[in-house]
BALOBA-1460 file (C-alpha; in Angstrom, 3 decimals):
// residues 68
<rec num="1" residu="m" x="97.041" y="147.368" z="150.798"/>
<rec num="2" residu="k" x="98.590" y="150.756" z="150.082"/>
<rec num="3" residu="i" x="96.899" y="154.081" z="149.351"/>
<rec num="4" residu="l" x="98.645" y="157.079" z="147.819"/>
<rec num="5" residu="s" x="97.146" y="160.563" z="148.159"/>
<rec num="6" residu="i" x="98.584" y="163.528" z="146.265"/>
<rec num="7" residu="v" x="97.478" y="166.937" z="147.499"/>
<rec num="8" residu="g" x="98.483" y="170.489" z="146.778"/>
<rec num="9" residu="a" x="95.531" y="172.868" z="146.941"/>
<rec num="10" residu="r" x="92.847" y="173.701" z="149.504"/>
<rec num="11" residu="p" x="90.061" y="171.547" z="147.960"/>
<rec num="12" residu="q" x="92.342" y="168.520" z="148.016"/>
<rec num="13" residu="f" x="93.209" y="169.008" z="151.700"/>
<rec num="14" residu="i" x="89.504" y="169.266" z="152.522"/>
<rec num="15" residu="k" x="88.790" y="166.019" z="150.633"/>
<rec num="16" residu="l" x="91.755" y="164.248" z="152.245"/>
<rec num="17" residu="a" x="90.681" y="164.917" z="155.851"/>
<rec num="18" residu="p" x="87.643" y="162.578" z="156.066"/>
<rec num="19" residu="i" x="89.311" y="159.937" z="153.913"/>
<rec num="20" residu="s" x="92.424" y="159.778" z="156.081"/>
<rec num="21" residu="k" x="90.285" y="159.368" z="159.213"/>
<rec num="22" residu="k" x="88.576" y="156.293" z="157.714"/>
<rec num="23" residu="i" x="91.729" y="154.474" z="156.619"/>
<rec num="24" residu="k" x="92.379" y="151.530" z="158.887"/>
<rec num="25" residu="p" x="95.742" y="151.358" z="160.704"/>
<rec num="26" residu="e" x="96.816" y="148.206" z="158.848"/>
<rec num="27" residu="i" x="96.617" y="150.064" z="155.518"/>
<rec num="28" residu="k" x="99.734" y="151.985" z="154.472"/>
<rec num="29" residu="h" x="98.685" y="155.544" z="153.556"/>
<rec num="30" residu="c" x="101.327" y="157.659" z="151.851"/>
<rec num="31" residu="v" x="100.645" y="161.385" z="151.372"/>
<rec num="32" residu="i" x="102.564" y="163.447" z="148.831"/>
<rec num="33" residu="h" x="102.256" y="167.213" z="149.111"/>
<rec num="34" residu="t" x="103.067" y="168.979" z="145.853"/>
<rec num="35" residu="g" x="104.114" y="172.093" z="147.764"/>
<rec num="36" residu="q" x="102.515" y="174.329" z="145.164"/>
<rec num="37" residu="h" x="101.512" y="176.881" z="147.828"/>
<rec num="38" residu="f" x="104.495" y="178.584" z="149.421"/>
<rec num="39" residu="d" x="102.318" y="180.532" z="151.906"/>
<rec num="40" residu="n" x="101.794" y="178.818" z="155.283"/>
<rec num="41" residu="n" x="98.121" y="179.832" z="155.230"/>
<rec num="42" residu="m" x="97.654" y="177.898" z="152.010"/>
<rec num="43" residu="s" x="99.142" y="174.536" z="152.967"/>
<rec num="44" residu="e" x="100.690" y="173.607" z="156.338"/>
<rec num="45" residu="i" x="97.872" y="175.221" z="158.288"/>
<rec num="46" residu="f" x="95.420" y="172.726" z="156.750"/>
<rec num="47" residu="f" x="97.408" y="169.772" z="158.057"/>
<rec num="48" residu="h" x="97.338" y="171.283" z="161.531"/>
<rec num="49" residu="e" x="93.692" y="172.422" z="161.595"/>
<rec num="50" residu="m" x="92.320" y="169.214" z="160.049"/>
<rec num="51" residu="n" x="94.495" y="166.931" z="162.213"/>
<rec num="52" residu="l" x="96.196" y="165.426" z="159.175"/>
<rec num="53" residu="n" x="99.493" y="163.601" z="159.481"/>
<rec num="54" residu="v" x="102.544" y="165.363" z="158.142"/>
<rec num="55" residu="p" x="102.987" y="164.375" z="154.474"/>
<rec num="56" residu="n" x="105.445" y="161.598" z="153.766"/>
<rec num="57" residu="y" x="106.934" y="163.627" z="150.908"/>
<rec num="58" residu="n" x="106.867" y="167.305" z="149.929"/>
<rec num="59" residu="l" x="107.802" y="168.077" z="146.332"/>
<rec num="60" residu="n" x="108.185" y="171.836" z="147.030"/>
<rec num="61" residu="i" x="107.023" y="172.697" z="143.531"/>
<rec num="62" residu="l" x="105.803" y="176.211" z="144.497"/>
<rec num="63" residu="s" x="103.652" y="178.398" z="142.304"/>
<rec num="64" residu="g" x="105.334" y="179.667" z="139.210"/>
<rec num="65" residu="a" x="106.024" y="178.954" z="135.584"/>
<rec num="66" residu="p" x="105.635" y="175.268" z="134.630"/>
<rec num="67" residu="n" x="109.224" y="175.096" z="133.348"/>
<rec num="68" residu="q" x="110.806" y="176.176" z="136.667"/>
């Protein structure tokens, strides 16, 4: 079984933390970080403080106009 989690904003990190702790080791869990927050206090710090694994992928979208 595989699970894909896509996160990008504070509420999503908060929801991801308890879910990721419950996923059994034999289940492949892939995390995609949209990268919509360019400020360290708005993204990477959550992974550290909530003991989340580093995301498998970071899209580095950043905040800005949708066409950028």
